[in-house]
Each structure stands twice: as C-alpha cells, then as structure tokens.
C-alpha atoms as an extended CHARMM CRD file, in Angstrom:
* protein
*
        74  EXT
         1         1  MET       CA             62.8510000000       72.8910000000      -40.5710000000  PROA      1               0.0000000000
         2         2  THR       CA             59.7260000000       73.6060000000      -42.5260000000  PROA      2               0.0000000000
         3         3  SER       CA             59.6510000000       75.7610000000      -45.6720000000  PROA      3               0.0000000000
         4         4  GLU       CA             57.7370000000       78.3660000000      -43.7280000000  PROA      4               0.0000000000
         5         5  GLU       CA             60.5710000000       78.6200000000      -41.0760000000  PROA      5               0.0000000000
         6         6  ARG       CA             63.1790000000       78.7630000000      -43.8510000000  PROA      6               0.0000000000
         7         7  GLY       CA             61.2890000000       81.5710000000      -45.4490000000  PROA      7               0.0000000000
         8         8  LEU       CA             61.0840000000       83.3810000000      -42.1170000000  PROA      8               0.0000000000
         9         9  MET       CA             64.8080000000       82.8620000000      -41.4800000000  PROA      9               0.0000000000
        10        10  ALA       CA             65.6050000000       84.2440000000      -44.9670000000  PROA      10              0.0000000000
        11        11  LYS       CA             63.4510000000       87.4070000000      -44.3040000000  PROA      11              0.0000000000
        12        12  VAL       CA             65.2890000000       87.8730000000      -41.0290000000  PROA      12              0.0000000000
        13        13  LYS       CA             68.6080000000       87.6010000000      -42.8390000000  PROA      13              0.0000000000
        14        14  GLN       CA             67.5070000000       90.1260000000      -45.4880000000  PROA      14              0.0000000000
        15        15  LEU       CA             66.3680000000       92.5110000000      -42.7640000000  PROA      15              0.0000000000
        16        16  GLY       CA             69.7750000000       92.2070000000      -41.0550000000  PROA      16              0.0000000000
        17        17  SER       CA             71.4820000000       92.8410000000      -44.2810000000  PROA      17              0.0000000000
        18        18  PHE       CA             69.3630000000       95.8620000000      -44.9800000000  PROA      18              0.0000000000
        19        19  PHE       CA             70.1900000000       97.4200000000      -41.7000000000  PROA      19              0.0000000000
        20        20  ALA       CA             73.8970000000       96.7860000000      -42.1310000000  PROA      20              0.0000000000
        21        21  ASP       CA             73.7060000000       98.4900000000      -45.5690000000  PROA      21              0.0000000000
        22        22  VAL       CA             71.9270000000      101.4730000000      -43.8420000000  PROA      22              0.0000000000
        23        23  ARG       CA             74.5140000000      101.7060000000      -41.1640000000  PROA      23              0.0000000000
        24        24  ASN       CA             77.3550000000      101.6160000000      -43.8570000000  PROA      24              0.0000000000
        25        25  GLU       CA             75.5710000000      104.2870000000      -45.9160000000  PROA      25              0.0000000000
        26        26  MET       CA             75.0570000000      106.5520000000      -42.8720000000  PROA      26              0.0000000000
        27        27  ARG       CA             78.6800000000      106.5590000000      -42.0900000000  PROA      27              0.0000000000
        28        28  LYS       CA             79.2910000000      108.1240000000      -45.5680000000  PROA      28              0.0000000000
        29        29  VAL       CA             76.9060000000      111.0240000000      -44.7610000000  PROA      29              0.0000000000
        30        30  THR       CA             78.4840000000      114.4850000000      -44.2030000000  PROA      30              0.0000000000
        31        31  PHE       CA             76.5330000000      117.2150000000      -42.6210000000  PROA      31              0.0000000000
        32        32  PRO       CA             76.9520000000      120.8820000000      -43.8090000000  PROA      32              0.0000000000
        33        33  GLY       CA             78.7150000000      123.3970000000      -41.6070000000  PROA      33              0.0000000000
        34        34  ARG       CA             77.0530000000      126.4700000000      -40.1670000000  PROA      34              0.0000000000
        35        35  LYS       CA             78.3430000000      128.8820000000      -42.8060000000  PROA      35              0.0000000000
        36        36  GLU       CA             77.0720000000      126.6390000000      -45.5970000000  PROA      36              0.0000000000
        37        37  VAL       CA             73.6090000000      126.3670000000      -43.9450000000  PROA      37              0.0000000000
        38        38  GLN       CA             73.4340000000      130.1320000000      -43.5570000000  PROA      38              0.0000000000
        39        39  ALA       CA             74.3610000000      130.6680000000      -47.2390000000  PROA      39              0.0000000000
        40        40  THR       CA             71.9710000000      128.2440000000      -48.7040000000  PROA      40              0.0000000000
        41        41  THR       CA             69.2330000000      129.6250000000      -46.3100000000  PROA      41              0.0000000000
        42        42  VAL       CA             69.9300000000      133.1110000000      -47.6480000000  PROA      42              0.0000000000
        43        43  VAL       CA             69.6990000000      131.8800000000      -51.2600000000  PROA      43              0.0000000000
        44        44  VAL       CA             66.3890000000      130.1090000000      -50.6350000000  PROA      44              0.0000000000
        45        45  ILE       CA             64.8640000000      133.1970000000      -48.8750000000  PROA      45              0.0000000000
        46        46  VAL       CA             65.9600000000      135.5950000000      -51.6620000000  PROA      46              0.0000000000
        47        47  THR       CA             64.7490000000      133.0080000000      -54.3400000000  PROA      47              0.0000000000
        48        48  VAL       CA             61.2420000000      132.8230000000      -52.5420000000  PROA      48              0.0000000000
        49        49  ILE       CA             61.0110000000      136.5850000000      -52.4390000000  PROA      49              0.0000000000
        50        50  ILE       CA             61.8540000000      137.0690000000      -56.1100000000  PROA      50              0.0000000000
        51        51  PHE       CA             59.3310000000      134.3580000000      -57.2210000000  PROA      51              0.0000000000
        52        52  GLY       CA             56.6800000000      135.8460000000      -54.8250000000  PROA      52              0.0000000000
        53        53  ILE       CA             57.1050000000      139.2240000000      -56.4930000000  PROA      53              0.0000000000
        54        54  TYR       CA             57.1150000000      137.7380000000      -59.9060000000  PROA      54              0.0000000000
        55        55  PHE       CA             53.9200000000      135.7490000000      -59.3840000000  PROA      55              0.0000000000
        56        56  PHE       CA             52.2600000000      138.8170000000      -57.6850000000  PROA      56              0.0000000000
        57        57  LEU       CA             53.0570000000      140.8450000000      -60.6970000000  PROA      57              0.0000000000
        58        58  ILE       CA             51.7980000000      138.1470000000      -63.2560000000  PROA      58              0.0000000000
        59        59  ASP       CA             48.5790000000      137.6830000000      -61.1940000000  PROA      59              0.0000000000
        60        60  TYR       CA             48.0660000000      141.4610000000      -61.1580000000  PROA      60              0.0000000000
        61        61  VAL       CA             48.5470000000      141.7600000000      -64.8660000000  PROA      61              0.0000000000
        62        62  PHE       CA             46.1530000000      138.8590000000      -65.6130000000  PROA      62              0.0000000000
        63        63  ASN       CA             43.6680000000      140.0980000000      -63.0780000000  PROA      63              0.0000000000
        64        64  SER       CA             43.6720000000      143.5560000000      -64.5590000000  PROA      64              0.0000000000
        65        65  GLY       CA             43.2540000000      142.1140000000      -68.0670000000  PROA      65              0.0000000000
        66        66  VAL       CA             40.3130000000      139.9370000000      -66.9770000000  PROA      66              0.0000000000
        67        67  GLN       CA             38.6300000000      142.9280000000      -65.2010000000  PROA      67              0.0000000000
        68        68  TRP       CA             39.1000000000      145.0910000000      -68.2480000000  PROA      68              0.0000000000
        69        69  VAL       CA             37.6020000000      142.4010000000      -70.4690000000  PROA      69              0.0000000000
        70        70  LEU       CA             34.6320000000      141.9730000000      -68.0980000000  PROA      70              0.0000000000
        71        71  ARG       CA             33.9890000000      145.8270000000      -67.9190000000  PROA      71              0.0000000000
        72        72  HSD       CA             34.4150000000      146.5940000000      -71.6370000000  PROA      72              0.0000000000
        73        73  GLY       CA             33.2480000000      143.3680000000      -73.2440000000  PROA      73              0.0000000000
        74        74  LYS       CA             29.4950000000      143.9680000000      -72.8770000000  PROA      74              0.0000000000
C-alpha cells in the first residue's frame, strides 16, 4: 500500500468517525414542545415591536433635530 492510499484510508476513517460523532450528538438533541415554541415566539414578537417603536422614536428625534439645525443654522 502506497503512502497516498494510506492517507486516503485515514481520511475515510476520519470521515466515518465524524459521522458517528454527529449521530451520537443528534441523539442528545431535544426539541421544544408546542407551548414552549408559542411562548418564545410571543416573546420575540413583543421584543421586535418594542425595539421597532424605540428606534422609530430615536430616528424621529434625531431627524427633527437635524431638520431644525438645517432650518435655523443659516
């Protein structure tokens, strides 16, 4: 067996080991239940709405300030 063939066999062995590790880790995965998904979805939606309002207000204040400076800064 040449060194190239040994290297290829080592890579195949590493790949097999990788997939075995992936399979073992996937067995440990637990998926959330319906109630948990609904609860976290509500939290995300409320958070997005709050941040949307916050950034709208900040943008409005800065825009008003810049417009005031542009009108009165001549």
